[in-house]
N, C-alpha and C positions, 0 to 999 in steps of 0.2 A: 492613639499607638505611638510609642516615643519610638525617633528615630535612631536609638539607642540598638535595638536588638532588631536588625530589620531582617534580618535569617529567620526570625522565630514568626514574625508579626504575617507573612503569609500563612504559615502552618496556623497559628491562631486563629486568624481569621477563617480558615477553610472547616478549621473544627468547631467554630463559634455557629458557621454557616449551618454545619452538619447536626449538632446539637439542636439547634433550632427548629431544623425541619425534625427530627426524633421527635422533640417535645409536641411539634403540631401534629404529627401523626398521633402520638400517644393520647395527645388529648381529644380528638378526633375519634379516636375508638374507645375512649371512654365516654365520651356523648354517645356515640353509638350504643355502647353496652348500657348506660343509664335510660337514654330513649326508649332501647326494646325492652327494658324490664319494665318502664312506668305503663301503670293500665289505662287503657283508652287511646294507645297512640298507634296510628295505623303502620305498620313494617314497612 
């Protein structure tokens, strides 16, 4: 992070954390969907 745009840094960091959480949730949802469709796997 550059010190030039100090005002944008907190927002960018918050968005990055939020995006990371969204990606993690999506990955977990996809894994559950794939595992749920996989034959022979207990629910």
